[in-house]
KOLTIVO-300403 format. One record per residue (C-alpha): residue number from 1; residue in one letter; x, y, z. Coordinates in Angstrom, 3 decimals, always signed. Layout:
SITE  nr rest        u        v        w
SITE NUM    A        X        Y        Z
...
! end
This chain:
SITE  nr rest        u        v        w
SITE   1    M   +0.000   +0.000   +0.000
SITE   2    T   +1.419   +3.381   -1.037
SITE   3    G   +0.677   +7.014   -0.239
SITE   4    P   -0.879   +8.248   +3.020
SITE   5    L   -3.104   +5.153   +3.269
SITE   6    R   -0.074   +3.054   +4.187
SITE   7    L   -0.238   +4.749   +7.619
SITE   8    P   -2.637   +2.915   +9.997
SITE   9    N   -3.795   +6.129  +11.677
SITE  10    I   -4.885   +7.584   +8.338
SITE  11    R   -6.940   +4.501   +7.486
SITE  12    L   -8.469   +4.446  +10.955
SITE  13    F   -9.216   +8.192  +10.784
SITE  14    I  -11.179   +7.666   +7.569
SITE  15    F  -13.126   +4.730   +9.043
SITE  16    F  -13.785   +6.726  +12.219
SITE  17    R  -15.126   +9.760  +10.331
SITE  18    V  -17.236   +7.588   +8.033
SITE  19    L  -18.977   +5.641  +10.804
SITE  20    F  -19.183   +8.548  +13.255
SITE  21    N  -21.064  +10.704  +10.744
SITE  22    A  -23.140   +8.144   +8.803
SITE  23    R  -26.188   +8.362  +11.058
SITE  24    F  -29.112   +6.195   +9.932
SITE  25    Y  -31.644   +8.556  +11.513
SITE  26    Y  -30.437  +11.671   +9.643
SITE  27    P  -32.969  +11.441   +6.752
SITE  28    I  -35.819  +11.549   +9.272
SITE  29    F  -34.052  +13.502  +12.041
SITE  30    T  -36.684  +16.197  +12.610
SITE  31    V  -39.729  +13.987  +12.068
SITE  32    L  -38.217  +11.282  +14.307
SITE  33    F  -38.115  +13.653  +17.269
SITE  34    L  -41.591  +15.004  +16.453
SITE  35    D  -42.991  +11.488  +16.071
SITE  36    M  -41.497  +10.574  +19.445
SITE  37    G  -43.710  +13.275  +20.970
SITE  38    L  -41.770  +16.556  +20.894
SITE  39    T  -43.143  +19.886  +19.694
SITE  40    L  -41.294  +21.918  +17.047
SITE  41    E  -40.278  +24.444  +19.733
SITE  42    Q  -38.860  +21.656  +21.919
SITE  43    F  -36.931  +20.357  +18.902
SITE  44    F  -35.317  +23.771  +18.343
SITE  45    L  -34.525  +23.992  +22.068
SITE  46    L  -32.849  +20.575  +22.098
SITE  47    N  -30.763  +21.522  +19.064
SITE  48    A  -29.664  +24.641  +20.921
SITE  49    V  -28.769  +22.525  +23.981
SITE  50    W  -26.745  +20.228  +21.725
SITE  51    A  -24.847  +23.203  +20.362
SITE  52    V  -24.303  +24.727  +23.818
SITE  53    S  -22.892  +21.459  +25.147
SITE  54    I  -20.403  +21.474  +22.276
SITE  55    V  -19.565  +25.115  +22.982
SITE  56    L  -18.861  +24.403  +26.656
SITE  57    L  -16.761  +21.299  +25.968
SITE  58    E  -15.176  +22.102  +22.613
SITE  59    V  -12.159  +24.252  +23.457
SITE  60    P  -11.265  +22.525  +26.745
SITE  61    S  -11.438  +19.164  +24.954
SITE  62    G   -9.107  +20.431  +22.224
SITE  63    A   -6.627  +21.677  +24.795
SITE  64    F   -6.815  +18.393  +26.712
SITE  65    A   -6.242  +16.550  +23.422
SITE  66    D   -3.130  +18.634  +22.754
SITE  67    T   -1.955  +18.118  +26.340
SITE  68    F   -2.892  +14.540  +27.212
SITE  69    G   -3.184  +12.931  +23.787
SITE  70    R   -5.578  +13.089  +20.841
SITE  71    R   -6.278   +9.338  +20.916
SITE  72    N   -7.697   +9.571  +24.460
SITE  73    L  -10.238  +12.167  +23.363
SITE  74    V  -11.193  +10.141  +20.275
SITE  75    V  -11.839   +7.103  +22.482
SITE  76    L  -13.949   +9.242  +24.819
SITE  77    A  -15.958  +10.432  +21.798
SITE  78    G  -16.622   +6.795  +20.871
SITE  79    C  -17.843   +6.040  +24.409
SITE  80    C  -20.201   +9.020  +24.314
SITE  81    M  -21.614   +7.924  +20.962
SITE  82    V  -22.462   +4.500  +22.381
SITE  83    V  -24.239   +6.044  +25.396
SITE  84    E  -26.203   +8.577  +23.320
SITE  85    M  -27.479   +5.810  +21.048
SITE  86    L  -28.446   +3.603  +23.995
SITE  87    I  -30.660   +6.421  +25.290
SITE  88    L  -32.393   +6.873  +21.935
SITE  89    C  -32.858   +3.128  +21.496
SITE  90    F  -34.455   +2.431  +24.847
SITE  91    V  -36.191   +5.607  +26.088
SITE  92    P  -39.886   +4.806  +26.718
SITE  93    I  -42.309   +6.658  +24.422
SITE  94    G  -45.672   +8.017  +25.554
SITE  95    N  -44.890  +10.594  +28.224
SITE  96    N  -43.765  +13.943  +26.800
SITE  97    I  -41.923  +14.933  +29.980
SITE  98    I  -39.871  +11.714  +30.102
SITE  99    I  -39.150  +11.936  +26.374
SITE 100    F  -38.036  +15.551  +26.619
SITE 101    W  -35.647  +15.018  +29.533
SITE 102    A  -34.229  +11.810  +28.065
SITE 103    L  -33.577  +13.526  +24.747
SITE 104    L  -32.127  +16.508  +26.585
SITE 105    I  -29.562  +14.193  +28.200
SITE 106    N  -29.006  +12.566  +24.813
SITE 107    R  -28.282  +15.937  +23.195
SITE 108    V  -25.766  +16.863  +25.910
SITE 109    I  -23.894  +13.557  +25.532
SITE 110    S  -24.096  +13.781  +21.729
SITE 111    G  -22.640  +17.278  +21.913
SITE 112    G  -19.848  +15.923  +24.070
SITE 113    A  -19.074  +13.253  +21.480
SITE 114    E  -18.888  +15.897  +18.746
SITE 115    A  -16.667  +18.131  +20.876
SITE 116    F  -14.255  +15.385  +21.893
SITE 117    A  -13.850  +14.126  +18.316
SITE 118    S  -13.913  +17.312  +16.267
SITE 119    G  -10.409  +18.635  +16.860
SITE 120    A   -8.718  +15.495  +18.141
SITE 121    D   -9.309  +13.101  +15.223
SITE 122    E   -8.268  +15.636  +12.601
SITE 123    A   -5.177  +16.729  +14.554
SITE 124    L   -4.199  +13.102  +15.117
SITE 125    A   -4.423  +12.341  +11.395
SITE 126    F   -2.705  +15.545  +10.230
SITE 127    D   +0.192  +15.141  +12.657
SITE 128    T   +0.585  +11.515  +11.580
SITE 129    L   +1.306  +12.913   +8.120
SITE 130    K   +3.483  +15.696   +9.501
SITE 131    Q   +5.530  +13.161  +11.441
SITE 132    E   +6.309  +11.512   +8.085
SITE 133    G   +6.991  +14.859   +6.375
SITE 134    E   +3.911  +14.410   +4.191
SITE 135    E   +1.545  +17.150   +5.405
SITE 136    D   +1.130  +18.250   +1.774
SITE 137    Q   -0.892  +15.027   +1.314
SITE 138    W   -3.671  +16.342   +3.562
SITE 139    P   -5.947  +17.503   +0.692
SITE 140    K   -5.757  +13.976   -0.763
SITE 141    V   -6.701  +12.477   +2.608
SITE 142    L   -9.610  +14.917   +2.915
SITE 143    D  -10.719  +14.094   -0.622
SITE 144    L  -10.762  +10.347   +0.065
SITE 145    Q  -12.310  +10.730   +3.519
SITE 146    M  -15.154  +12.903   +2.280
SITE 147    R  -15.905  +10.649   -0.687
SITE 148    C  -15.935   +7.528   +1.507
SITE 149    Q  -18.095   +9.343   +4.046
SITE 150    S  -20.526  +10.373   +1.318
SITE 151    A  -20.744   +6.833   -0.048
SITE 152    A  -21.557   +5.559   +3.442
SITE 153    F  -24.034   +8.413   +3.783
SITE 154    V  -25.886   +7.119   +0.696
SITE 155    V  -26.279   +3.712   +2.333
SITE 156    A  -27.295   +5.224   +5.685
SITE 157    M  -29.915   +7.501   +4.118
SITE 158    L  -31.551   +4.788   +2.036
SITE 159    L  -31.471   +2.164   +4.753
SITE 160    G  -32.388   +4.549   +7.582
SITE 161    A  -35.441   +5.998   +5.839
SITE 162    G  -36.489   +2.572   +4.592
SITE 163    V  -36.486   +0.843   +7.974
SITE 164    Y  -38.205   +3.881   +9.551
SITE 165    D  -41.251   +3.504   +7.299
SITE 166    A  -43.687   +1.099   +8.992
SITE 167    D  -45.557   +0.174   +5.799
SITE 168    F  -42.332   -0.587   +3.964
SITE 169    M  -41.043   -2.732   +6.822
SITE 170    T  -44.364   -4.589   +7.026
SITE 171    M  -44.041   -5.368   +3.315
SITE 172    V  -40.426   -6.523   +3.720
SITE 173    A  -41.369   -8.660   +6.721
SITE 174    G  -44.140  -10.278   +4.674
SITE 175    L  -41.650  -11.176   +1.938
SITE 176    V  -39.545  -13.141   +4.423
SITE 177    G  -42.551  -14.964   +5.901
SITE 178    F  -43.389  -12.774   +8.879
SITE 179    E  -47.131  -12.346   +9.315
SITE 180    G  -48.447   -9.291  +11.089
SITE 181    E  -48.167   -5.515  +10.960
SITE 182    I  -45.151   -3.520  +12.106
SITE 183    H  -46.361   -0.358  +13.800
SITE 184    K  -44.820   +3.115  +13.665
SITE 185    A  -43.861   +2.989  +17.348
SITE 186    T  -41.706   -0.054  +16.543
SITE 187    S  -40.227   +0.953  +13.193
SITE 188    L  -39.076   +4.382  +14.364
SITE 189    R  -36.477   +2.600  +16.520
SITE 190    F  -34.956   +0.599  +13.659
SITE 191    P  -32.602   +3.361  +12.391
SITE 192    L  -31.488   +3.862  +15.993
SITE 193    Y  -30.637   +0.181  +16.457
SITE 194    L  -28.502   +0.314  +13.306
SITE 195    N  -26.708   +3.370  +14.650
SITE 196    L  -26.003   +1.631  +17.944
SITE 197    I  -24.115   -1.025  +15.988
SITE 198    T  -22.029   +1.597  +14.174
SITE 199    A  -21.391   +3.367  +17.496
SITE 200    L  -19.814   +0.194  +18.862
SITE 201    A  -17.700   -0.018  +15.695
SITE 202    V  -16.595   +3.611  +16.176
SITE 203    L  -15.424   +2.839  +19.707
SITE 204    F  -13.487   -0.212  +18.483
SITE 205    I  -11.755   +1.874  +15.773
SITE 206    A  -10.866   +4.597  +18.256
SITE 207    L   -9.209   +2.046  +20.512
SITE 208    K   -7.073   +0.861  +17.577
SITE 209    M   -5.615   +4.339  +16.920
SITE 210    R   -2.142   +5.278  +18.128
SITE 211    E   -0.880   +8.641  +19.289
SITE 212    A   +1.149  +10.698  +16.802
SITE 213    K   +4.036  +12.807  +18.066
SITE 214    A   +2.978  +16.453  +17.795
SITE 215    S   +6.479  +17.968  +17.685
SITE 216    D  +10.029  +17.284  +18.759
SITE 217    G   +9.891  +20.027  +21.361
SITE 218    D   +6.758  +18.860  +23.131
SITE 219    D   +8.186  +18.429  +26.611
SITE 220    G   +5.852  +20.669  +28.599
SITE 221    P   +4.039  +19.593  +31.765
SITE 222    K   +1.008  +17.372  +31.281
SITE 223    S   -1.473  +18.946  +33.672
SITE 224    A   -4.963  +20.435  +33.600
SITE 225    S   -3.523  +23.866  +34.309
SITE 226    A   -1.192  +23.495  +31.317
SITE 227    A   -4.190  +22.571  +29.156
SITE 228    F   -6.190  +25.636  +30.204
SITE 229    K   -3.120  +27.820  +29.782
SITE 230    L   -2.925  +26.514  +26.222
SITE 231    V   -6.558  +27.559  +25.671
SITE 232    F   -5.816  +31.194  +26.534
SITE 233    Q   -2.549  +31.226  +24.601
SITE 234    T   -4.259  +29.824  +21.507
SITE 235    G   -7.175  +32.238  +21.834
SITE 236    R   -4.770  +35.203  +21.874
SITE 237    W   -2.862  +33.721  +18.905
SITE 238    I   -6.077  +33.427  +16.868
SITE 239    L   -7.026  +37.029  +17.590
SITE 240    K   -3.573  +38.150  +16.396
SITE 241    T   -3.621  +35.959  +13.257
SITE 242    P   -5.896  +37.594  +10.646
SITE 243    T   -5.986  +34.621   +8.266
SITE 244    V   -7.179  +32.216  +10.955
SITE 245    L   -9.634  +34.729  +12.390
SITE 246    I  -11.260  +35.333   +8.994
SITE 247    I  -11.436  +31.597   +8.217
SITE 248    I  -13.266  +30.964  +11.497
SITE 249    A  -15.582  +33.951  +10.906
SITE 250    A  -16.433  +32.680   +7.414
SITE 251    A  -17.011  +29.165   +8.738
SITE 252    L  -19.489  +30.243  +11.412
SITE 253    T  -21.335  +32.569   +9.011
SITE 254    F  -21.995  +29.988   +6.320
SITE 255    D  -22.238  +26.923   +8.568
SITE 256    S  -24.820  +28.330  +10.994
SITE 257    T  -27.364  +28.992   +8.245
SITE 258    A  -26.659  +25.949   +6.075
SITE 259    R  -26.595  +23.463   +8.968
SITE 260    T  -29.824  +24.815  +10.474
SITE 261    I  -31.606  +24.346   +7.154
SITE 262    I  -30.146  +20.866   +6.646
SITE 263    T  -31.306  +19.911  +10.148
SITE 264    L  -34.853  +20.897   +9.178
SITE 265    A  -34.724  +19.172   +5.784
SITE 266    S  -37.156  +16.372   +6.603
SITE 267    E  -39.824  +18.859   +7.772
SITE 268    Y  -39.203  +20.920   +4.611
SITE 269    Y  -39.728  +17.796   +2.504
SITE 270    R  -43.131  +17.355   +4.089
SITE 271    L  -43.887  +21.008   +3.335
SITE 272    I  -43.197  +20.458   -0.387
SITE 273    Q  -45.303  +17.266   -0.367
SITE 274    I  -42.514  +14.692   -0.491
SITE 275    P  -43.625  +11.354   +1.066
SITE 276    D  -41.661  +10.087   +4.074
SITE 277    V  -40.444   +6.977   +2.266
SITE 278    A  -38.593   +9.195   -0.244
SITE 279    F  -36.510  +10.959   +2.430
SITE 280    G  -33.843   +8.291   +2.218
SITE 281    V  -33.594   +8.624   -1.563
SITE 282    L  -33.068  +12.370   -1.167
SITE 283    G  -30.462  +11.731   +1.514
SITE 284    A  -28.743   +9.358   -0.887
SITE 285    L  -28.626  +12.159   -3.469
SITE 286    F  -26.794  +14.233   -0.861
SITE 287    G  -24.328  +11.407   -0.534
SITE 288    A  -23.898  +11.150   -4.296
SITE 289    I  -23.063  +14.857   -4.429
SITE 290    G  -20.565  +14.282   -1.636
SITE 291    I  -18.760  +11.612   -3.637
SITE 292    I  -18.119  +14.074   -6.452
SITE 293    A  -17.783  +17.407   -4.590
SITE 294    P  -14.430  +16.689   -2.828
SITE 295    I  -12.737  +16.066   -6.197
SITE 296    Y  -13.635  +19.575   -7.356
SITE 297    A  -12.988  +21.043   -3.900
SITE 298    R   -9.407  +19.756   -4.049
SITE 299    K   -8.960  +21.277   -7.507
SITE 300    L  -10.370  +24.576   -6.253
SITE 301    V   -7.932  +24.856   -3.321
SITE 302    E   -5.071  +23.966   -5.641
SITE 303    R   -5.979  +26.334   -8.506
SITE 304    K   -8.143  +29.138   -7.121
SITE 305    S   -7.617  +31.818   -4.482
SITE 306    P   -9.271  +31.600   -1.051
SITE 307    L  -11.361  +34.690   -1.898
SITE 308    F  -12.765  +32.983   -4.999
SITE 309    N  -13.601  +29.818   -3.054
SITE 310    W  -15.320  +31.628   -0.176
SITE 311    S  -17.280  +33.737   -2.675
SITE 312    L  -18.367  +30.571   -4.485
SITE 313    V  -19.709  +29.111   -1.233
SITE 314    A  -21.545  +32.358   -0.443
SITE 315    V  -23.250  +32.527   -3.843
SITE 316    I  -24.301  +28.858   -3.951
SITE 317    L  -25.821  +29.148   -0.477
SITE 318    L  -27.707  +32.362   -1.325
SITE 319    V  -29.180  +30.942   -4.538
SITE 320    S  -30.208  +27.759   -2.721
SITE 321    L  -31.909  +29.609   +0.134
SITE 322    C  -33.826  +31.799   -2.307
SITE 323    G  -34.950  +28.693   -4.174
SITE 324    M  -36.160  +27.056   -0.972
SITE 325    A  -38.084  +30.185   +0.013
SITE 326    F  -40.601  +29.510   -2.775
SITE 327    A  -41.307  +26.009   -1.355
SITE 328    V  -42.301  +24.674   -4.773
SITE 329    P  -43.934  +21.230   -4.411
SITE 330    Y  -41.585  +18.415   -5.437
SITE 331    W  -39.162  +20.664   -7.370
SITE 332    G  -38.225  +22.371   -4.110
SITE 333    V  -35.759  +19.540   -3.457
SITE 334    I  -33.304  +20.987   -5.990
SITE 335    P  -32.174  +23.978   -3.864
SITE 336    V  -31.773  +21.638   -0.888
SITE 337    M  -29.111  +19.822   -2.896
SITE 338    G  -27.356  +23.201   -3.242
SITE 339    I  -27.311  +23.526   +0.554
SITE 340    G  -25.699  +20.097   +0.759
SITE 341    L  -23.061  +21.094   -1.793
SITE 342    T  -22.338  +24.218   +0.255
SITE 343    M  -21.749  +22.154   +3.399
SITE 344    M  -19.339  +19.821   +1.612
SITE 345    L  -17.295  +22.591   +0.007
SITE 346    L  -17.257  +24.528   +3.252
SITE 347    G  -15.976  +21.568   +5.278
SITE 348    F  -13.160  +20.952   +2.802
SITE 349    F  -12.103  +24.605   +2.545
SITE 350    V  -12.130  +25.228   +6.304
SITE 351    S  -10.086  +22.126   +7.103
SITE 352    H   -7.544  +22.807   +4.345
SITE 353    Y   -6.987  +26.504   +4.996
SITE 354    L   -7.030  +26.193   +8.784
SITE 355    N   -4.548  +23.310   +9.006
SITE 356    Q   -2.379  +25.106   +6.466
SITE 357    S   -2.335  +28.199   +8.691
SITE 358    V   -1.376  +26.380  +11.923
SITE 359    E   +2.368  +25.756  +11.944
SITE 360    D   +2.639  +24.775  +15.615
SITE 361    S   +1.258  +21.226  +15.919
SITE 362    N   +1.108  +21.483  +19.704
SITE 363    R   -1.904  +23.796  +19.429
SITE 364    R   -3.540  +22.251  +16.331
SITE 365    A   -6.390  +20.441  +18.112
SITE 366    T   -7.066  +23.541  +20.208
SITE 367    V   -7.312  +25.762  +17.113
SITE 368    L   -9.645  +23.251  +15.446
SITE 369    S  -11.712  +23.247  +18.619
SITE 370    F  -12.001  +27.028  +18.519
SITE 371    R  -13.345  +26.599  +14.982
SITE 372    S  -15.979  +24.160  +16.196
SITE 373    L  -16.712  +26.378  +19.194
SITE 374    A  -17.474  +29.306  +16.896
SITE 375    T  -19.588  +27.329  +14.424
SITE 376    N  -21.618  +25.555  +17.106
SITE 377    L  -22.133  +28.727  +19.129
SITE 378    A  -23.522  +30.344  +15.979
SITE 379    Y  -25.616  +27.238  +15.217
SITE 380    G  -27.070  +27.213  +18.737
SITE 381    T  -27.839  +30.927  +18.574
SITE 382    V  -29.656  +30.489  +15.265
SITE 383    G  -31.570  +27.558  +16.775
SITE 384    L  -32.759  +29.718  +19.682
SITE 385    L  -33.656  +32.489  +17.238
SITE 386    Y  -35.727  +30.069  +15.167
SITE 387    M  -37.383  +28.726  +18.317
SITE 388    G  -38.453  +32.250  +19.327
SITE 389    I  -39.682  +33.068  +15.826
SITE 390    T  -41.586  +29.767  +15.664
SITE 391    A  -43.376  +30.459  +18.951
SITE 392    A  -44.245  +34.020  +17.881
SITE 393    L  -45.513  +32.967  +14.450
SITE 394    R  -47.528  +30.095  +15.887
SITE 395    K  -49.222  +32.509  +18.278
SITE 396    A  -49.818  +35.153  +15.601
SITE 397    E  -51.174  +32.728  +13.013
SITE 398    D  -53.105  +30.393  +15.307
SITE 399    K  -56.326  +29.278  +13.604
SITE 400    P  -58.688  +27.121  +15.702
SITE 401    D  -60.043  +25.308  +12.631
SITE 402    E  -56.614  +24.353  +11.286
SITE 403    S  -55.002  +20.982  +12.043
SITE 404    E  -51.758  +20.806  +14.039
SITE 405    I  -49.871  +19.630  +10.945
SITE 406    G  -51.291  +22.557   +8.998
SITE 407    K  -50.167  +25.002  +11.682
SITE 408    V  -46.632  +23.580  +11.661
SITE 409    N  -46.470  +23.813   +7.863
SITE 410    T  -47.692  +27.420   +7.837
SITE 411    V  -45.176  +28.542  +10.448
SITE 412    F  -42.351  +26.567   +8.855
SITE 413    A  -43.058  +28.065   +5.425
SITE 414    D  -42.794  +31.567   +6.897
SITE 415    I  -39.448  +30.747   +8.544
SITE 416    I  -37.986  +29.390   +5.301
SITE 417    A  -39.220  +32.453   +3.390
SITE 418    W  -37.377  +34.877   +5.693
SITE 419    T  -34.115  +32.916   +5.883
SITE 420    P  -32.460  +34.461   +2.756
SITE 421    L  -32.779  +37.965   +4.249
SITE 422    Y  -31.226  +36.819   +7.514
SITE 423    Y  -28.391  +35.171   +5.574
SITE 424    I  -27.669  +38.315   +3.528
SITE 425    L  -27.354  +40.336   +6.740
SITE 426    T  -24.855  +37.842   +8.190
SITE 427    V  -22.738  +37.922   +5.009
SITE 428    I  -22.669  +41.724   +5.126
SITE 429    A  -21.487  +41.467   +8.733
SITE 430    L  -18.768  +38.996   +7.669
SITE 431    I  -17.493  +41.366   +4.964
SITE 432    I  -17.351  +44.241   +7.461
SITE 433    V  -15.435  +42.111   +9.983
SITE 434    A  -12.984  +40.859   +7.333
SITE 435    K  -12.288  +44.386   +6.091
SITE 436    F  -11.786  +45.635   +9.646
SITE 437    V   -9.348  +42.825  +10.473
SITE 438    L   -7.344  +43.320   +7.276
SITE 439    R   -7.302  +47.107   +7.679
SITE 440    K   -6.034  +46.717  +11.227
SITE 441    V   -3.154  +44.530   +9.975
SITE 442    T   -2.099  +46.881   +7.170
SITE 443    S   -2.408  +50.058   +9.232
! end
């Protein structure tokens, strides 16, 4: 085996990312929580809690990874994933209060898993290459990782949505000789059971990883105080490094809007009259885009300027949001694919430019954690904003003769319609911040 794949950590990193992110419940994420008994407002609140838990744990976890070892944090992420899936698999359904508090705990643990993995796995893989003098191979690793992840995503979307649909599962069961009907309360757990299996695989892979040496001069004290000192040192370094500061600002601007919309995709599909059974097919289309997108993303970082690439992301996202605002039945799925393309390009660009800008490996995981801190803080803030807007719109547009599903669709359509304006305002703010930072450097 030649190239970066000859290194065990690189292979394990790809497997870890693929299984950690290929969630079988993603195609029905919103409707799963609503079908379990949550309201739309509670869903937004839980998403905000998820983001806050990442915010609180993200930077300390990155510093602890840099101080005590990236592998240890990756293993901890695997443990958290197993626990979060156990809660989803076995929480009793029927009592809204029990469901809410169980899912609240789930979101906190899930946020912890994201925080522990986000900087540590990437830093571990990048420094494995750096240790071999092959850090220039990172775009190739990202390309392969994202394409493998997208291929797995195709399988997860199709299988997850398929096993979630009670009628489809009843038909499949009949084909294999099982007589009887599979009810919704039973089938909604099937994607979760599949994810519990992959969670166990993630933990096994994490345990197989080995620590990479960050740098030859890494002889500092391994203590909690040293880790928190690293947090403050890295924070000051980011504020004094314009390139890194602008990359993080761009990441949080685009990610917060795109990820919020992707999270709500299944509810949007219902709004544009897409049947539930088709959610997995649409998720598979996302995956198909992800197989191709990294190839062009690598060419873009090699041939185009950062300004061109960030502008491309901004334009694709704006056009997609405007398309979604019309909520055209059936055809409204096309702009959603544009949102997915935005997320894939954004992930590639941020990882490439940020790792390229961090020369000191001893703070790499901490810098990557600051990136995730910023993006998840923005995502949580947008989630709370949407929750408040949802409650206000529901109250303003409440019609006694309208069904609950009709009320949700009306409010949701209004939220989607106003999103492009909100996005334009955030991009204007990003441009102002970038100009201010660059002017401060040149003055």
